[in-house]
N, C-alpha and C positions, 0 to 999 in steps of 0.2 A: 695975120695972126701975130700977136705980141710974144707969146711963149709957146713952147712945144708941149708942155705938160701943165696940168692944173696946179694951182697953188697948194691944194690939199691932196693927200693921198686918195686914190679911188675909193678906198674903204670908207672914207668920210662921207661920200655921196651915197653909199649903199644904205639900205634900210627900207622900212615900210612907211609910206606916205599916204595920208588920208584926205579925201575931199568929201564934203557933206552930201553932194549930189551923186558923184561918180563912184564913190567907194574907195578902195585902196589899190595902190600899185606897189609892187615890190621891186626894188632895184638891187641887183647883186653884182659883185665884181666878177669879171671874166678875164681870160688870158689877154684879150686885146681891147678891153674897155669895160663897159657896163652893160648888163642885160636887164630888160624891164618885162615884167609880167603884170597882167591886169585882172583884178578880182572878177569882174563881170564879163570878161572876154577871155575865157580859158584857152582858146585857140589862137589868140593874138599875143605876139611878143614884139620886142623892139631891141635894137642895139644902140648904144650911145657911144659916140666917138668924140673925144675932146676937140674943141675948136679954139676957144679963147675966152678969157674973163668969166669963168664958171659957166660957160655955155658949151653944150655938147650938140652934135648932130644926131637926131633921132631918126633911125631908119626902121620903119615898121616891117614886120614879117609879111603883112598883106599890103601890097603896093598901092591899093586904093586909099590907104590911110596917109600916104605921102612920106616925105622926108622934110623935117623941120628943125630949126634951131630950138634947143630946149635949155632954158636958163634956170640955174639953181641960185637961190638966195643964200648967201653966207653972212651970218651975223656973229660978230665977236669970235671969228675963227671956226664957227660951227655951221653946218648946213641945216637950214630951217625949213626950206620949201623948194618945190620945183614947179615950173609953169609948163604944162604939156599941151601941145596943139596937134590936131589931126587935120586932114584935108577938109576944106569947106563942104565938100560933097558928103562927108561923114558927120561933121559937127562944126558949126560956124565959130563957136567960142572956144577959147583955150580954158583950161582948168588949172587952178593952183592947188597943189597937194601939199599938205603940211606934215613934216616929219614928227 
């Protein structure tokens, strides 16, 4: 890891992100990182812990979804999207959600 903290404050990554197929995910700040909730999966959540280069480790509340690097896209100092992946057992492709 190059740095111990993201270049932007955690609040910059928080917000509602949309995907035309999957719906919305909501990312909120928490004491120790970020929390994710999923519109179409109300019993599923995830925690995001910073790794490096606008990439966070996503740990799902349901272990069958896995643990994956989750990359945010930052353009001109603003977070514009996030690429979310789950276990191939659940879904083969990743989804890009736009803020």
